[in-house]
N, C-alpha and C positions, 0 to 999 in steps of 0.2 A: 518162772519168769515174773510172777507176781510178787515174789519175795524181794527179788532184786529191784523191781520197780518201786515197791514200797520203801525199800532201803534208801534208794536215791531220794525219794520224796522226804523221808525222815531227815536225811543229811541236809537237804536244802532248807527244811524248816528249822533245823538246829542252827544252820549258818545264818539264817535270817534273824533268828532270836539273838544270836551272839552279836550280829551287826547292829541290830536295834539297841541292844544293851550297851555296846561300845559307843554308839552315836549318842545315846542318852547320857552316858557317863561323861563323854568328852565335851558335850554341849554346855555343860554347866560352867559357871565362872569359877576358876580355881586360881590359887596363888602360884601354882607351878604346873607345867606340863609334864606328862610322862615321857620316858625316854623314847618309846616308839613314835610318839607324836613329834617330838623334837627331831628324830631321825628323818621321818617322812617330810617334815617341813623343810629341813635343810636340803634334802635331796631334791624336792620340788622347786625350791628357790634357785638352786644351781641350774637345774634343767630349764626353768623359766628364763633365767638370765641368759643362758646360751641361745635360746630361740628369740628372746624379746629384742635384743639389740639389732640383729639383722633385719627382723621384721619392722622394727621402728625406722631403721635406715631406709628400707625399701619404701615404706609408707611416706616418710619425709621426702624422698626423691620424687615420687609420683605427685605429692602435694605441691612441691616446688615447680614441677613441670606444668601442673594445672594452673598454678599462679602465674607462671611466665606466659602461658597461652592467654590467660585472661588479660594480662598486661598488654600483650601484643594486640588482641582484639580491641581493647580500649584505646590503645595508641592509634590503631588504624581508624577507628571511629572518630577520634579527635582530629586526625589529619584530614579526614574527609570533611569534617565540620569546618576546619580551618580553610581548606580549599574552597568550600562553598561560601564561607565568609569573605574570602578574598575575591571570589567572583561577584558576589553581591556588592562588595565595596567598589569594585571596578565598574559594575553596571550603574551604581549610584553616582559615581563620579562622572561617568559618560552622560547620564541623564541630566546631571547638574550642568555640565558643560553645554549640552544641547539646549537646555532651557535658557541658559545665559545667551547663547547665540541667537535663539529665536526671539528673545526679548530685545536684543540689539537690532535684529531685523525689523521688528515691529516699530521700534523707535525710528529707524531709518525710513521706514515706510511712511510714518506720520509726517516726517520732514520733507519727503519727496513726492508723495502721492498727489499733491496739488499741481505739481509741475510736470510730472512724467507718469507714464503708465508702466507699472512694475509687474514682472512675471517671475514667480519663484521657481527655482530649480535646484536639484541636488546633483552634486558631483558623483558620477558613477564610475569613472575610470580616470586613472592618472598613471601613465607609463613611467617607470623609473628612468628609462633612457631619455625621455623628454620631460622630466619632472618640472623644469623651469620654463618649458615652452608652451605646452598645451594641456588642457583638461577636457573631459567629455561630460556634458550635462544631460539630464534625462528629459529635456524638452526640445521640440523641433518645430517644423513647419505647421504641423497640426495644432500646435499650441500658440501660434502667432509669432514664433521666433524668426527673425530675419538676419541676413548677413550684415555685418558691421554694427550690430547693436552693441551698446556698452554693457559690460558685466561688472558687477561690484558685490562686495560683501557689506555687512553693516558698518565696517570701519572705513572702507574706501574703494576706489576703482582698482580692478585687477586686470582688465583687458577688454577685448572685443570678440564678437562672434566671428569666427573665421570661415566656417562652412556649416551648412544646415542640412540635415536629413529630415525625414517625416517625424520621427519620434526622438531624435537626439541632435546634439549640436556640438561642434568643436570650438573651444574658446582659446584664442591666442592670448597669452599672459603678457603683462608689461615686462616681466623678467626674461622674456624670450630673446636669445641672441640672434634669432632669425627674423625678428620683427623689423619690418620696413616702413610701416606707417608711423609718422610722427604725430604727437599729440599736442595740440595747442593748449597752453595753460597760463595761468596768472598767479603771481605771488601777492598775497594780501599784505601789503605794507601799511604802516601807520606813520603819518607825518604830522608834525605840529607847525602850523603856519599862523603867526601872529597870535599865539596862545590858543589856537583852535586845533583840536585833534581831528584829522581827516584820514579816511581810508583811501589809499592810492594803489590800485592794482597795477602790477608790472607784468607785462606780457613776455612770454618766451615759448620755446618749443622743447618738449621732452623727446629726445632723439634716441637714447639708448639706455642700457642697464649695465652698470659696473658690477660684474659677478664677484669680483674679489672683495670689494667694499660693501656689496649688497645695497647699492644706492642707485637711484635714477639720476640720469644726467640731463639737465635742462640747459640748453644753449640759446643763443641769440637774445640775451637779456640786454637791453640798452645800457650803454656805458654811462656812468654817472648816477644810476639809480642806486639808492642805498638799500641794500639787502642785508638782513640780519638773520642769524640762526633762529630756529624755532618758529619762523613765520610760515603760515599755512599756504599750501599750494592747491589750487582747484582748477578744474577744467574751464576753459573759456568758451568752448563751443564754436570757435571761429573756423575750425576745420570742416564743419558741416557733417561730421559723422558722430563724434562723441558729444553728448549733451553738455551744456554748461553747468557750472556750480556743483560738480561732483568732486568730493574730496580725493586728493591724490596722495599728499604726504606733507612733510615739514622740512624746511631748509636745514641742512646740516652745516654747510660752509659754502662760500662763494669765492671764486678766483677769476682773474682775467683770462680771456681765451689766448690762443697762441699768437694772434696778431694784435692783441691789445685794443681791439675795436668794440668788442662786446664782453659780456660777463658769462660765466658758466657756474651754475648752481648744482650742488649735489643734494639730492632729496631722499629722505628716509620715507619709504612707502607707509601709508597708514594701515593698509591691509596686511595681514599675516599670511604670506604665501605658503608657509609650511603647513597651515591648517585650513584647507579649503573644503568645506562640507556643504553648506547651503549658500546659494548665491542668488542675486537678483539681476534679471535682465531688464535693462532700462530702454524704453522706447521714447524718443524725444517727441514733444508735442507739435513739431513742425517738420517739414521736409523741403527739399529743393527740387524745383522743376528742371527739365533739361536745359532751359534757358537761364537757369540761375535764380529764378524767382522764388521767394519764400512763401510756402504754402502751409497754413496751419492744418494740423491733423484734426479731423472731426471724429466724434464718437461713432461707434458702430451703427447705431440707429440713425444718426444724422447722415452718415455716409450712405446708408441704404436709401433713405428718402431722397438724398441729393442725387444719387445715381438714377433713381426712378424719375425724378423731375427732369434730369438731363436727357434721359431716354425719351420721355414724352415730348420735350422740347425739340429734340432731334427728329422724332417721328412727325411732329406738326410741321417743322421746317421742311422736311422732305415732301410732305403732302402739298404744302404751298408751292414749292418749287415745281412739282409735277403738274399741278394745276396751271401754273404760269406758263410752263412749257407747252401744255396742250392749248391754252388760249392763244399763245403766239403762233403755234402751227396752224390753228384754225383761221386766224386773221391773215396769215400769209397765203393760205389756199384760196380765201375769198378774194384777195387782191389779184391773184393770178387768174381766176376765172373771168373776171369782168373785162379785162383787156382782150381776152380771147374772143368773147362775144362781139365786142365792138369791131374787132378786126374782121370777123366773119361777115357782119352786116356791111361793112365797108367794101369788102371783096364782092359781096353779092350785088351791091349797088353798082360797082364798077363794071361787073359783068353784064348787069342789065343795061347799063348805059352803052356798053360796047355793042350789045346786040342792037 
């Protein structure tokens, strides 16, 4: 057994020596290869060519799949960025529009705060079925809102408060086809008399809204008054509900009425009724008593002091009336007792005399 084992070891060693010799011989630079080297190189090149092309095709396929997936992920990320950019752009435009509206509200407040008390509100509901009729605002009785108060935007009048709850109110728009209340208004005309330019207000009544032409209809304008397009229309306040000097719109055209006695003007509203977001509720600085007397509205502090003064005056007047009634009753009782005593004495005298 040891002989065969040593024989195998000798064969292995001889093989290694031959391999090392061949490797050393073939590793040198030579002008020409031997025929075994050329044979093996040709065989290996053919075998490598057979396996290389399919492997390269498979590798290219998976690489293309990976590139397509990367392109998909990048495209999705770009779309998400584009959507975010679109949202940010929309939010920016909304903020710019809101900023512009609030600036106009502040400008309108500066021009009206000396004459009226303004309360700001936001439109919280607008039913598509009654889009041109009513809107709902987020202020009510708890915020000082009352029925029939005028409501306007920074551009002009839009309607009046129709009904009020504690924390909300319904506003009837000028464009409502169900509106029954007329609005007294004036057209600001300009006349030249003897070379002097004068402003001449022409009165009329806004009675309805033409939904086809989207214009307010102002009737009962005196015949003979010269009305021209683009003249401004404002409220007159003669109706006792809507305060005066609130912008309504501009004259578009004028035509005679059906009977030819007065004129009818068609007015383009100043306010944009398609975009109602922030509004102002206007409280006029005076009111009417049940007898028709004009009563100026007092500030809240002055009203409280006035109510206290009136209460003290009424209490003092009631005390004086009560004291006067008591003195009158005492005097009456004194006058009644004296005659009774005299009559008793007289009766006693008569009785004594009789005796």
